[in-house]
N, C-alpha and C positions, 0 to 999 in steps of 0.2 A: 504494500500500500504506500502511496506517495506521502511525503511529509504533509503537504497541504490537505490531503484527504484525511489524515489523522486529525489535523486541527479542525477540519469541518465536522467530522464525526463527533469529536469531543465537544465542540462548541454548540452543537444542537441540543446538548443536555444542560447547557449553562443557564442559570438565572442571573442576568446581568443586573447588579444593584449599584446605583450611584453612590459614591462615597467621597468624602472630602480628601483633599490632597494631603500627603504626609506633612507634618510640621517641620519643614525644612526651609532653608534660605531660598531666595529667588532661584527657581529651577533653571532659568535660562542661562545663567552664568555669563551673559553676554554684555553686562554693563562695562566690563573692562576692555571690550574689544571694539575696534572700529566697525562701522556698519558694512557688512559684506553685500555682495550682489543679491538681488531678490531671489528667494527660493520658491520654486513651484511645487505644488502638492497635488497629487491625485490620491484616490482612495478606493478600496474595494468596498462594495455594499453587500453585506451578507443577507441572503434571502430569508434566513431564519430569524433575523432581527430587522426586517426590512423597514418598517415604519419608523423606528427609533433612529436607524442609520440614515434614512432619508431626511429626517428632521435635523440631524447633525450636519448633513451635507448643506442643507439650506442655511443653517446658522453660520456656516463658514464659507459661504459662496464667494467672498472676496479673495480667499486663498486657494480654493479648489478650482483647478482647470478641467479635470476629467474625473468622472466617477465610473467605476467598472462594477456594475451589479453582477453578483455571482449567480448567474441565471441559467447557464446551459452546461450540458454534459455530453461529451463525445462517447459514442458506443462503438463496440468493435466491428459492427457491420457498416460503420460509416455514418450512421444517423447522428443527429444532434438533438438531444432530448431536453425539454425545458424543465426547470425546477418550479416549485411552488412560487407563484407571483411573478414569473418571468414575463417580460413584455408589458408590465403594468403601465398603461398610457398616462395615468396621473403622475407617476414617478418620472417617466421620461419627459413629459411636457413641463413638469415643475422644475426639473433640473435644467432643461433648455431655457426656460424663462429666467432662471437665475444666472444664465450665462455659462453653464457647466456642460461640457461635452459628455455624452453617454456612450461608453465603449464597453459593452458587456463582456464578461469573461466566459470562455468555454474551457472547462477543465475535464478531467477524465479520472476514472478509477478502474482502469483495465487491469486484467491479470497479467502475470509475467509473460512477456513475449507478444502480447496482443497488440500493444501500441506499436511495437517494432514492426509487426506484420502490416499494420495499417499504413505506416509511413514509408515502408520500403517496397511494397507492391504497387507499381505504377497505376494499375486500374483502380484498386481500392483507394489509393491516395487521391486520384482524380475525382472519384465519387464523393469522397469526404469533403474535398474542397467545394464541390457543387453544393453539398448540404450546408456548409458554412456560408456560402454566398447567399443561399436561400434564407438563412437565418438573419444575416445582416440586412437583407432587403425587407424583412418581415415587419420592421418597425422603423421609426425615424432614428436609427442608430448612426453614430458617427464613426463606427469602425468595430473591430473586434480585438479582444485580448486573448491570446492563446496561452493557456497554462497547462501544458502536458508534462507530467513528471515521471511516469513509470516506464521510461525507455529501458533502463538498466534494472537488474543485472541482465546481461546477455553474454553469450560465449565470446571469448576474445576474438575468435575468427569472424564473428558477426558484428563486432563493435564498430569498425569503420563503416560498414554498410548501413547500420542504424544511424550513426552520426551524419553520414552523407544524405540518407533518406529524409531525415528530419529537416536538415538544412534546405533540401530541395522543396519539401512540403511548404516550409515557411516562405521561401523565395517566390514560389508560384502563387501562394495565397496572397502575399503582400502585393505582388504585381496586379493580381485581380482586384484586390481592394482599392489600390491606388487608381486603377482605371475608372473606378466608380467614385473617386474622391472620398474614400473612406480611409481611416487610420488603421494601421496594422501594428499592434503592440505584441511583443513576445516576452513572456515571463519565464525566467530561468533561475536555477539555483546558482550559488556562488562557485567560481572556480578558484579554490584556494586549498592549500595543504593536501593536494592530491585528489580533491573531490571535483565533481562536475565535468569530467572529461567528455561526457557524451555530447555536450553542447559545442557546436562550432561557432564560437563567439564572433569570429570575423565575418562569416557569411550571414549569421542571424542579425548582427548589427548593421551590416550593409543593406539588408532587405527591409528591416523594420524601421518604423518611425521612432519607437522607443524600445530599448532592451531593459526590462524591469528585472533587476537582480534581487531575489528574495534574501535580503541581508539579515537573516535570523536562522535559528536552530543550529548554532554552533554546538549547543547541547540540546537534544530533542527528547521527545516523549519516551522513546524506546531505549534511551541510553542512560548514562549516569547524570546526576544532578549537576547543574552548572549554569553559567550565564548564556543567554541566547545570542549574544554578540559581544564584541569588544573592540576598542579602537585599533589594537594590533591586528585583529582579524580583518577589519575594514581596510587597513593599510595593505594587507596581502591581496584582498579582493580587488581593490582599485588600482594597485600597481600593475596587476595583470590585465584587468579589463580595459584600462585606458590605453594600453598598447595595441589593442585589437579593435576597439570600438570608439568612434568619436565621442568626446565628452558630452556633447550636446544631446546625444542619443541615450546616454545612460541615465536610468532612473533607479535610485537605491530605495528599495522597499523596506521600510523600518517597522519593527515590531511594536504593537500596542497591546501585546498579550504576554503570556508566560506559561510555565508548567509547574505543576504541584506534584513533587515526587515523594515516594516513600523513602525515607532515609534510613529506617531500620526495619527489621522483619523481612517478610517476603517481598522481593523486588517485583513490582508490577508496572505496567505502562503508566506514565504520568497523566494527570488530569489537566485538561486545558483550563486556563483562567484568562480573563481579560484584565486590563489594569483595574477596571472598576470592581470586578468581583474579587480580585486579589486584595485590593485595599479594604473592601468590606470584610473579607475574611481576616485580614491582619488586625483590624480594629476590634472585631468581635472576639478574637482569641487573645487580645492584649499583647500581641507580638511586637517586638521592637523592630523598627525600620533600620536596615543596614544598606549602605552604598558600598559595594565592593570596590576597593581602591584600585585594583588592576583592571577589571572589565568595565568599571563605571556603570554597573547595573544594580538595581535594588534586589534585595532578597530578605527573607525572614523564615523562621521555623516555628512550628507549633506542634502540639501533641493531639492525637486523635485516638482515644482509647489508650492502648499501651504503645502505640506507634508514634515515632517522631517523623514529621513530614517537613519538607523544605520547599519553599516557593521562590523561583527566580522569574523575574518579569522585567518590564521596562516602563519608565515614566519620563516626564519632561526633563527632570534633572539629569538622568542618565543620557537621554538623547542629546542634550546640550553638550555633553562631554564627548559624544561621538561625531558631532557635526564638523569639528575642525578638520577631521580627516577628509571629509567630502570637500571642504573648501580647499584643502591642500591640493587636491587633484582636479579642481575646477568643475566638480560635479554639483550642479545646483538644482537638479530635479530629484524629487523624493516622492515615494508612494507610501501608503499607510495600510497595513493589515491589522485591523480593518476599522471602518467607520463605526463609531459608538463603542469601540473597545477602549479608546484612548483616555489618557490623563487630560482633562480639559486644558491644563496649562501648556500642553504640547503645542497648541496652535500659536501661542505667543512666542514660544521658543523657535518654531519654524519661521514665523514672520520676521524674526530677527536674523535669520539666515543661518 
């Protein structure tokens, strides 16, 4: 299962509760810095929290340039299936009226090898592209965001074929979208510390209007507890990405969520939390807020029965400590996973660059 699918599945069970920000100093940390270039923001809109996320988007219309509703799912026969609430005209029209482009996300949860087969077989690939074009024409959409993550693992002898097949799929799809004056956004995982080799960043970046790099899950639900991101990791990601993709096309997708791991007892998959639900949990448990000095991300621990649990997540204070790396590499485009997950102070932090 892809990392994003794990997040989606876990998030469907969340009850998102608004909570105050931790009692810390100004989270932006920008008072001591010169004003940088304006930062653009896009955001994913989760279908399971659609109304609240939509209201969040409208509140921040002055900062958001693109919203990607998480509305569609690719199937292994090439079809594109809608999620609950997909194509909601009220949401589309409301976002457009607010001056925000609507570029829905198509994701997938295909089994091992099935996505590889879809993108490497020319006939199946062509049928799928037609289904995607039908989807983008079905509403007043401004383009598509393609978020396919289950390419690997594949046998080493098939690796280059899958990598090339996916790059060809994106290249042809983007050409078709551009011919109809639609945007083509490709969402990818980071290429850092040996990960993400399935993506041909150079070809994907050349074809796409934006390459959205999911800059989170340095530690993920199926692994050991730890921060979702860090400045050093962002350094690795951007040092590599900016060699292959024009800076103006890179969009760093920042986390507004976290994971709640079992720190003792039986190791199980972590639970997904948003900033809001994490803060509500922290305050309810009376847990102390800590900002990790190395990763610059918040964390806390608490007990549940006889088990000790640890939560790592991200907030405005932590994000402010990560943004200097983006500025260093001249990357001014950011995305947010996901709308209505975030620390409200994050918008002020992003506005300051």
